[in-house]
N, C-alpha and C positions, 0 to 999 in steps of 0.2 A: 504494500500500500504506500502510495506517495501522498505528500501534502496536497498535490493537485487533485487527488481523489476526494478530498474534503470539499464540499460545496463552497464556491466562492461567496455564497450568500450566508454561510455560517458566520455569525457575528464575531466569534472569538478566534477565527482562523489566523489572523495576523498576530494576535497575542500568543496563541499556541506556537506559531512558527518562531517568533522572537524568543519565547521562553525556552523552547527546546534547543535552539541554536546556542543561546547564552549558557544554559546549564551544562550542555554536553560538549560544546565545541565542535560537534559534528554538524554536518548539514542536516537540515530538517528531514530531507528525503531519506538519507541513509539511516537516520535514527528510527524513523517510522518503519522502514523496511526491516530493521533489526528487531524492533519490538513486536511486529505483527508476525504471527506464525502463518505459514502457508501450508495448506492441506489440500490434497486433491481428492480426499475421501469426503463423501457427503456425511453430514451429521447424522448420528444414529441415536435413537431413543433407547435407553436401557430400562426395561420394565421388570420389576421384581415384586415379590409379595413377601410379607413377613409372616412367620409362623404364629398361629394363635392357640396352639396346643403343644404342651411339653409333657413327656413321660420320662421320668428320671428315677434312677435307683443306685444305691451304693451303701455298703455296710449295714444291710438289713433295713434300710430306709427306702420307702417308695413315695414318690411325689408325682401327682398329676396336676398340672396347672393349665388352665384354659381361660379364654375370654369368650363368654357367650353373651351375645346381644349387648356388648359393651361392659358387662359385669364380670370381674375376675372371679374364678372359682378355683379352689385348691383342695385336693384330697391328700392327706398325710397319713402314712401307715408305717408302723413298725411292728415288732412282735407283740408289744403290749398296748399300742395306741392305734386307734383308727378315728381320725377327726376330719370333718369337712369345714372349710372356711369359704366365705364369699364376701364380695363388696368391701366395705370398710374394715373388715377383719384382716384384710391383707394390705399391709403397708407397701407401697412401691416408691422407689426413689431412682430417678434416672441419673446415672453417673457416667463418667468418661469410660469406665470399664464394663459397662452393661447396666441392666436394670436390676437393682437390688430389691428383692422381695423379702418381707419379714412377717412371720406369724407368731403369735404367742401360743405355745403349746400347753403350758400349765401355769397356774398361779397358786399361791398359798391358799389353803382352804379358808383361813381366816386372816385377811390382810393386816388386821390390827395387831396380830401376834407376830407377823413376819414369816419368813420362809423363803423358798426358792421360786423365782420366776424363770421359766425355761422358754427360750425363743429360738426359732429356726430362721436363719437368713440364708438366701442363696442368690447367686448371680445368674441372670439370663443374658447370654451374650447376644450381640446384634447378629442376626442371621438374615441373609437375603436368599430367597429361593427364586430361581428362574420361573417364569410363568410356565405352567404345565408340570412342574416338579412339586410333588405334594409333601415330601418329607426328606429329612437329612439327619445323620447322626449328630449328636451334640454331647460335649463334655464340659462340665462346669464344677464349681465348688460350693459347698454349703458350710455354714458355721452354726453349730449348736451352742448357744450361750446359756449358761446357768448363772443367774444373778441372785446373790444373797440379799435379802431385805430384812430390816429390823422391825418394821411396823411402827405404830405410834406408841405402843406401850413400852417396848424395850429401849435400852440405851443404844446410841449409835454404834454401828459396826465399824471396825477398823481393818486396815489391810486391803488386799485385793478383793473386790466384791464380785467380780465377774470371772468366770473360767470358760474356756472354749474347747470345743472338739470339732475338728474339721472332717468333712466327708467329701470324698470325690464322687461326683454323680455322673453317670453315663446314661444315655438314652436316645430319644428321638424327638425332634422338633417337627411339627406338622402344620400345614395350612389346610383348614377345613372350611 
């Protein structure tokens, strides 16, 4: 592209020409040619779809997460627990490393007395499925967090209040 390719009626053409020549010391034409990439290929639209269902498992833990009619649904199963979560019971946080989902698996029977709060958090990586492809394998990580709480009757707890167990999750991401 040359400066002459910019319409002479473009009101800022002369300002652009002067600024480019002054800043670079190059002629305006050579700078514009340098900055503009030349391609002989026509532009192509890339169309992808994002999975809306995940089936994951690892270390005796099974998780099925899906979004049905805009409402998140999550089934969590272990040897001793089988729970269903939906909507606001599932916290989601978009991060640079994926979407972090968190559910509260258990709370103390009497919060006034304190006890343990157990949470499960796991990452859903960004996945692009080509149109026509319905599923792909997925591998991610989960963190089981146990937090000690004192309740309002006891004195405050000291030391580390949270402990963690990591779980490698493998499974399938699907678009339905």
